[in-house]
C-alpha positions as CSV (number, residue, x, y, z in Angstrom):
1,M,61.1,70.1,29.9
2,T,62.1,67.8,32.7
3,L,65.0,65.5,31.9
4,P,64.5,61.8,32.8
5,S,66.4,60.4,35.7
6,A,69.4,58.2,35.5
7,A,67.3,55.3,36.7
8,T,64.7,55.9,33.9
9,L,67.4,56.0,31.3
10,W,69.1,52.9,32.6
11,A,65.8,51.0,32.5
12,S,65.0,52.3,29.0
13,L,68.2,51.3,27.3
14,P,67.2,49.1,24.3
15,V,70.3,46.8,24.5
16,P,71.5,44.7,27.3
17,A,73.9,46.6,29.5
18,I,76.1,45.7,32.5
19,L,77.9,48.0,35.0
20,I,81.2,46.5,36.1
21,D,83.4,47.7,38.9
22,A,87.2,48.1,39.0
23,E,87.5,44.5,40.2
24,D,85.5,43.1,37.2
25,R,82.5,42.4,39.4
26,A,78.9,43.2,38.3
27,L,77.3,46.2,39.9
28,D,74.0,46.2,38.0
29,L,72.1,44.8,35.0
30,N,69.5,46.8,33.1
31,P,66.1,45.1,32.3
32,A,67.2,44.2,28.8
33,A,70.3,42.4,30.2
34,E,68.2,40.5,32.7
35,L,66.0,39.3,29.9
36,F,68.9,38.5,27.5
37,L,71.0,36.7,30.1
38,N,68.1,35.1,31.8
39,M,69.2,36.2,35.3
40,S,68.2,38.9,37.7
41,A,70.3,41.9,38.6
42,R,70.1,40.9,42.3
43,S,71.6,37.5,41.7
44,F,74.3,38.9,39.4
45,A,75.3,41.8,41.6
46,G,78.7,41.4,43.2
47,Q,79.6,38.3,41.2
48,P,82.8,38.2,39.0
49,V,81.6,38.9,35.5
50,F,83.9,36.1,34.0
51,D,82.4,33.5,36.4
52,R,78.9,34.1,35.1
53,L,79.4,35.0,31.4
54,A,81.0,33.1,28.6
55,I,82.3,35.6,26.1
56,D,84.4,34.5,23.1
57,A,86.8,37.5,23.4
58,P,89.8,38.6,25.6
59,L,87.8,40.9,27.7
60,E,90.4,41.2,30.4
61,E,92.7,43.0,27.9
62,V,89.8,45.1,26.6
63,F,88.8,46.3,30.1
64,A,92.5,47.1,30.9
65,R,92.8,49.2,27.7
66,V,89.5,51.0,28.4
67,R,90.7,51.9,31.9
68,A,94.2,52.8,30.8
69,N,93.1,55.0,27.9
70,N,89.8,56.2,29.3
71,A,88.2,55.5,26.0
72,S,85.6,53.2,24.5
73,L,86.4,50.0,22.6
74,F,84.2,48.0,20.2
75,I,84.4,44.3,19.7
76,N,82.5,42.7,16.8
77,D,81.2,39.2,16.2
78,V,81.7,37.4,19.5
79,D,79.6,34.7,21.1
80,V,78.0,35.6,24.4
81,G,76.3,33.1,26.6
82,T,75.8,31.8,30.2
83,G,75.2,28.5,31.8
84,E,71.5,29.3,31.4
85,R,71.4,29.9,27.6
86,A,73.1,29.1,24.3
87,P,75.6,31.6,22.9
88,V,74.5,34.4,20.6
89,T,76.7,36.3,18.2
90,C,76.9,39.9,19.4
91,N,78.8,43.2,19.1
92,L,80.2,44.6,22.4
93,Q,81.0,48.1,23.5
94,A,83.0,48.8,26.6
95,A,83.0,52.4,27.9
96,P,84.5,54.0,31.0
97,L,82.3,56.0,33.4
98,A,83.6,59.5,33.8
99,D,82.5,60.0,37.4
100,A,83.4,56.5,38.6
101,P,87.1,55.6,38.0
102,G,87.6,52.0,37.0
103,T,83.9,51.4,36.4
104,I,82.9,50.1,32.9
105,L,79.6,50.1,31.1
106,L,79.5,47.0,28.9
107,M,76.7,47.1,26.2
108,I,75.8,43.9,24.4
109,S,74.1,44.2,20.9
110,P,73.0,40.8,19.5
111,R,73.9,40.8,15.8
112,E,70.8,38.9,14.7
113,F,67.6,39.3,16.7
114,A,66.1,36.9,14.2
115,E,68.6,34.3,15.3
116,R,67.0,34.4,18.8
117,L,63.7,33.6,17.1
118,G,65.1,30.6,15.4
119,R,65.7,32.1,12.0
120,G,69.4,32.6,12.4
121,Q,70.4,29.3,10.8
122,G,68.6,30.1,7.6
123,M,70.4,33.5,7.5
124,R,73.8,31.9,8.0
125,S,73.0,29.4,5.3
126,A,72.1,32.2,2.9
127,A,75.4,33.9,3.6
128,R,77.3,30.6,2.9
129,S,75.3,30.2,-0.3
130,A,76.2,33.8,-1.4
131,I,79.9,33.0,-0.8
132,G,79.6,29.8,-2.7
133,M,77.8,31.6,-5.6
134,A,80.7,34.2,-5.7
135,E,83.3,31.4,-5.8
136,M,81.4,29.7,-8.7
137,L,81.1,32.9,-10.7
138,A,84.7,33.7,-10.1
139,H,85.7,30.3,-11.5
140,E,83.4,30.6,-14.5
141,I,84.4,34.2,-15.4
142,K,88.1,33.4,-15.4
143,N,87.7,31.1,-18.5
144,P,86.3,33.7,-20.9
145,L,88.8,36.3,-19.6
146,A,91.6,34.0,-20.6
147,G,90.2,33.9,-24.1
148,I,89.9,37.7,-24.2
149,T,93.5,38.1,-23.1
150,G,94.8,35.7,-25.7
151,A,92.7,37.4,-28.5
152,A,94.0,40.8,-27.5
153,Q,97.6,39.6,-27.6
154,L,97.1,38.1,-31.1
155,L,95.5,41.3,-32.4
156,S,98.4,43.4,-31.1
157,M,100.8,41.5,-33.3
158,N,99.1,43.0,-36.4
159,L,98.2,46.5,-35.1
160,G,99.9,49.7,-35.7
161,P,101.7,51.6,-32.9
162,E,98.7,53.8,-32.3
163,D,96.4,50.8,-31.5
164,I,98.9,48.6,-29.6
165,E,98.3,50.7,-26.5
166,L,94.6,49.9,-26.6
167,A,95.3,46.2,-26.9
168,D,97.8,46.4,-24.0
169,L,95.1,48.1,-21.9
170,I,92.7,45.2,-22.6
171,V,95.3,42.6,-21.5
172,A,96.2,44.6,-18.4
173,E,92.6,45.1,-17.3
174,T,91.7,41.4,-17.9
175,R,94.7,40.3,-15.8
176,R,93.6,42.7,-13.0
177,I,90.1,41.2,-13.0
178,V,91.6,37.7,-13.0
179,K,93.7,38.6,-9.9
180,L,90.6,39.9,-8.1
181,L,88.6,36.7,-8.9
182,E,91.5,34.6,-7.6
183,Q,91.2,36.5,-4.3
184,V,87.5,35.7,-4.1
185,E,88.3,32.0,-4.7
186,Q,91.1,32.1,-2.2
187,F,88.8,33.6,0.5
188,G,86.3,30.8,0.1
189,N,88.6,27.9,-0.4
190,L,91.3,28.4,2.2
191,R,92.5,24.9,3.4
192,P,92.6,24.1,7.2
193,P,96.0,25.0,8.8
194,E,98.6,22.2,8.9
195,A,99.5,22.9,12.5
196,R,103.1,22.4,13.8
197,A,105.6,24.3,15.9
198,V,106.5,27.6,14.1
199,N,109.1,30.2,15.0
200,I,107.2,33.4,14.5
201,H,110.4,35.4,14.0
202,D,111.2,33.2,11.0
203,V,107.8,34.0,9.5
204,L,108.3,37.7,10.2
205,D,111.7,37.7,8.6
206,R,110.5,36.1,5.5
207,A,107.6,38.5,5.2
208,R,109.9,41.5,5.9
209,R,112.4,40.5,3.2
210,S,109.6,39.9,0.7
211,A,108.0,43.3,1.5
212,I,111.1,45.4,1.2
213,L,111.9,43.9,-2.2
214,G,108.4,44.5,-3.5
215,F,105.4,46.5,-2.4
216,A,107.1,48.1,0.6
217,A,110.3,49.2,-1.1
218,H,109.4,52.9,-0.3
219,M,108.9,52.2,3.4
220,T,111.3,51.8,6.3
221,I,110.6,48.7,8.3
222,Q,111.8,48.7,11.9
223,E,112.0,45.6,14.1
224,D,111.5,45.3,17.8
225,Y,111.6,41.6,18.7
226,D,111.6,39.7,21.9
227,P,114.0,36.9,21.0
228,S,112.9,34.7,23.9
229,L,109.5,34.0,22.5
230,P,108.7,30.3,22.3
231,P,107.2,28.8,19.1
232,T,103.5,29.1,18.3
233,R,101.4,26.3,16.9
234,G,100.2,26.9,13.3
235,D,100.7,26.7,9.6
236,A,103.9,28.7,8.7
237,D,102.6,29.5,5.1
238,Q,99.3,30.8,6.3
239,L,100.8,32.8,9.1
240,L,103.2,34.3,6.4
241,Q,100.2,35.2,4.4
242,V,98.7,37.0,7.4
243,V,101.9,39.1,8.0
244,L,102.3,39.9,4.3
245,N,98.7,41.1,4.2
246,L,99.3,43.3,7.2
247,L,102.5,44.7,5.8
248,K,100.9,45.3,2.5
249,N,98.0,47.1,4.2
250,A,100.5,49.3,6.0
251,A,102.5,50.1,2.9
252,E,99.4,51.0,0.9
253,A,98.3,53.3,3.6
254,A,101.3,55.5,2.8
255,K,99.9,55.9,-0.8
256,G,103.3,55.7,-2.4
257,Q,105.0,58.1,0.0
258,P,107.9,57.2,2.3
259,G,106.8,56.0,5.7
260,T,107.7,53.7,8.6
261,I,106.3,50.3,9.5
262,R,107.2,48.8,12.9
263,I,107.0,45.1,13.6
264,R,107.1,44.3,17.4
265,T,106.9,41.0,19.3
266,F,106.4,40.5,23.0
267,Y,104.9,38.2,25.6
268,D,101.7,38.9,27.5
269,H,100.8,36.4,30.2
270,A,97.4,38.0,30.9
271,L,95.7,37.6,27.5
272,R,93.3,34.7,27.2
273,L,90.6,33.9,24.6
274,R,87.4,33.0,26.5
275,R,85.1,30.7,24.5
276,A,81.4,30.6,24.7
277,D,81.5,27.2,26.5
278,G,83.4,28.8,29.3
279,S,86.8,27.3,28.4
280,G,89.8,29.6,27.7
281,T,93.0,29.5,25.7
282,S,96.1,31.5,26.6
283,L,97.3,33.8,23.8
284,P,100.6,35.1,25.2
285,L,102.5,35.6,21.9
286,Q,101.9,39.1,20.6
287,I,102.8,40.5,17.1
288,E,102.1,44.1,16.3
289,V,102.4,45.7,12.9
290,S,102.2,49.5,13.1
291,D,102.3,52.2,10.4
292,D,102.3,56.0,10.5
293,G,99.7,56.5,7.8
294,P,96.4,58.4,7.9
295,G,94.6,55.8,9.9
296,I,91.4,53.7,9.2
297,P,88.4,55.8,8.2
298,P,86.1,56.0,11.2
299,E,83.0,55.0,9.2
300,I,84.5,51.5,8.5
301,A,86.6,51.0,11.6
302,E,84.1,48.6,13.2
303,A,83.8,46.5,10.1
304,I,87.4,46.5,8.9
305,F,87.7,42.7,9.1
306,D,84.4,42.1,7.3
307,P,84.5,40.9,3.6
308,F,84.3,43.6,0.9
309,V,85.0,46.4,3.4
310,S,87.9,48.6,2.2
311,G,89.1,52.1,2.9
312,R,91.1,52.3,-0.3
313,E,89.9,53.2,-3.8
314,N,89.7,50.0,-5.9
315,G,90.3,47.9,-2.8
316,T,88.7,44.5,-2.7
317,G,88.1,44.4,1.0
318,L,89.2,40.8,1.1
319,G,92.8,41.1,2.5
320,L,91.9,41.8,6.2
321,A,88.9,39.5,6.0
322,L,91.3,36.7,5.0
323,V,93.6,37.7,7.8
324,S,90.8,37.4,10.3
325,K,89.7,34.0,9.0
326,I,93.3,32.6,9.1
327,V,93.8,33.9,12.6
328,A,90.5,32.4,13.8
329,D,91.5,29.1,12.3
330,H,94.7,29.3,14.4
331,D,92.7,29.9,17.6
332,G,94.2,33.4,17.7
333,W,92.9,36.9,18.0
334,I,93.5,40.0,16.0
335,T,92.5,43.6,16.8
336,A,93.0,47.0,15.1
337,D,93.7,50.3,17.0
338,S,93.8,53.3,14.7
339,V,94.1,57.1,15.0
340,P,95.4,59.6,12.4
341,G,99.1,59.0,12.2
342,R,99.2,55.6,13.8
343,T,97.5,52.3,13.0
344,T,98.4,49.1,14.9
345,F,97.2,45.6,14.1
346,R,97.9,43.2,17.0
347,L,98.0,39.5,16.5
348,S,97.7,37.2,19.5
349,L,98.7,33.5,19.2
350,P,98.9,30.5,21.5
351,V,102.2,28.8,22.4
352,A,102.9,25.4,20.8
353,P,102.6,22.6,23.4
354,K,105.8,20.8,24.4
355,P,106.4,17.4,22.8
356,E,105.7,15.6,26.0
357,E,102.3,17.3,26.1
358,G,101.3,15.5,23.0
359,F,102.3,17.9,20.2
């Protein structure tokens, strides 16, 4: 059997693909990319990628990590567009080429091919309707659960010792279900952030103190802060919720065993969030929450921020989805990097504008 040539394989790739050199210039487009981007490989070749594409993700950082680690990275749910076409929500994969140092293969997978045919709006409306239905059901189910809890508590007053345990079990389980339903309601009804200047270290300190007195009492929490960081613009309470969820996720990864959580802050001038309209926002404030647990299961690593995706038994899959939603509302960016023995969530936020700039 004769193997197909590299040119044949390149032309046969079913997803849009771009070869990018070490200077972030386009080397080539495959036919699927020419069709998707509505431009020819000849016109794109040699052009800076970021001048021709509008991608709602910090690709400069992604490419730097791919080259530094010589490993592929996945980015989910980003808008990809050009001056010639409207943005489309896609998943991206950036991979290094083994025989061409610095060269990256960027593959673009549209999330919804139906969206390109004009059916995407109906699908997004269906998703919103499903979330709305879940919120309505959560609200309605909580009412009878309250009655069940009250009835069980009244019954326990007249039960013998051998039956009280069963009544207590009913009360405990109904309260657990109510807590889950409250998370569903919270996910759908989160208010917009009340943005103001926030010292991120104050938020981290509040979260750390709460964690070590509660769910992370069995963990050692280490701090590695850059005290010179300027304030970010955001809602302190919602950012606190983000950090608490990340700390709780790290603590639960240890499964009750002693472990270490590291909270690190630093400044990165290079990181920018590039929007689909071509504009960009600088995200220099970096917060990392790392743990030494077993890592994120590979089968869910790409969907860890999606609702109802969880790597833990009895997990709701709403904690990290809520984190992602809050971060997006703050014009920020969050990523997860996980291998067995080390998982790091990195939160990138903008700097608060100075008062004279109209804050």
